[in-house]
C-alpha positions, -999 to +999 in steps of 0.1 A: -197-403-763-177-379-741-192-359-713-177-326-702-159-326-668-177-307-641-156-289-614-155-307-581-172-286-554-165-293-517-191-284-491-185-249-478-174-246-442-198-228-419-189-192-413-188-198-375-162-225-380-140-202-401-143-174-375-133-198-347-102-210-367-092-174-374-096-164-337-075-194-326-048-185-351-047-150-339-045-160-302-017-184-310+002-157-328-002-133-298+006-158-271+029-143-245+048-157-215+030-159-182+028-128-159+051-124-129+036-112-096+053-091-069+043-081-034+056-055-009+049-077+021+081-093+035+086-131+035+086-132+073+049-124+077+043-157+096+070-148+121+056-113+124+021-125+130+034-149+157+050-119+175+018-099+172-004-127+185+016-130+217+014-093+225-014-096+250-032-064+259-014-036+240-010-002+256-023+015+224-040+006+191-035+018+156-061+022+129-044+024+095-068+038+068-066+027+031-036+042+014-041+066-015-017+064-045-015+085-077-040+074-103-013+067-129+002+039-108-031+026-092-032-005-114-020-041-112+007-036-139+041-022-128+045+013-142+081+023-147+097+056-157+115+058-190+124+094-183+110+124-165+081+128-190+074+092-201+063+060-183+059+024-195+032+000-184+045-036-181+018-061-189+038-092-177+051-076-145+023-072-120+015-065-084-002-093-064-028-066-055-033-029-062-003-008-051-023+010-024-033-023-009+002-036-011+016-005+007-011-007+034-006-044+041+032-039+044+028-008+066+002-025+088+025-054+095+055-032+102+036-009+125+020-037+146+054-053+150+073-021+159+047-008+183+036-042+197+000-035+189-029-044+166-043-027+136-080-022+144-091-003+113-127-014+105-129-036+136-144-031+171-119-023+198-121-021+236-128+010+255-101+026+276-073+018+252-060+048+232-064+045+194-042+064+169-056+067+134-029+067+107-036+081+072-012+079+043-014+097+010+013+087-015+020+117-037+047+100-059+054+063-064+081+062-090+100+031-103+132+038-122+147+004-133+184+001-126+184+035-107+160+040-077+126+035-062+109+066-048+080+071-024+069+106-015+041+104+011+022+128+034+010+110+065-008+119+097-014+104+131-044+114+151-054+105+187-090+096+187-092+105+223-079+141+223-080+147+185-043+157+188-028+154+153+006+152+137+010+157+100+044+150+083+060+143+049+085+115+042+105+113+010+121+079+006+146+073-023+162+039-024+189+030-050+182-003-069+201-026-092+191-041-125+159-061-129+123-057-116+130-079-086+155-053-074+130-025-081+104-041-059+129-047-031+138-010-033+101-001-028+099-025+001+129-008+018+111+026+012+079+013+028+099+000+058+116+034+063+081+050+060+068+027+087+097+036+110+088+073+106+051+067+113+059+045+143+081+073+157+052+097+152+028+074+171+052+072+200+057+109+201+019+116+200+013+089+227+038+108+250+022+142+244+001+154+274-036+156+268-050+191+262-075+188+290-088+162+314-122+146+311-151+165+326-170+150+355-207+153+351-233+157+379-238+120+382-201+114+386-196+100+351-165+112+332-168+124+296-144+138+271-171+156+251-158+190+262-122+183+255-108+208+229-084+196+202-048+209+207-025+224+181-006+201+158+024+182+173+057+187+156+071+158+135+097+136+152+133+134+141+137+105+116+164+087+098+182+105+070+164+086+043+130+100+054+124+137+055+095+148+077+080+183+078 
């Protein structure tokens, strides 16, 4: 007697296992090379910190506020220009921190070195030492691979003692070679030129006579409460790469 053959049935795989296998296959197919990270801080930060630490009691202090950058480039990915109307976001080419933080860190290091001082933004500081608050707003931060790196910034220096203020604009356009490394180096040169312009502004403001002298009260104490702010101080002459106005 012959019995009919029945089809062999294997146990069905759980739905969760199938989903996990599908996800693993998808991730394997989309795997990409590791990201590369760039910074605007120079490689001699340790030497620069050593110089700053031996300054002693500086004649003036600076307080560099957080730096504003355009929203379209305020991200970790490098954003490069394809043409005047189109940009490209590079997922594998990234900043070590947000561009505003990168610019501020580089500027702070440059200014403290050039002025022989300390950046006291957000920190207590001694009385009797003039403090100059520096604000920077980057209006354009453009990266043109194989062409140039451009930073267009409006910056100001304000004396916290007299409220004397200087407001200037610097446009830095640095030619670059091929590759993203060259592009970042171009931005680094632009930031260095910007720091030179700002340092010159701090020196000019520090050399400007006060609008009025402190008022002596009845008990002999001196106060600057009645000092009036003076008119804006003209921007200093800067290198050809930076245009102030």
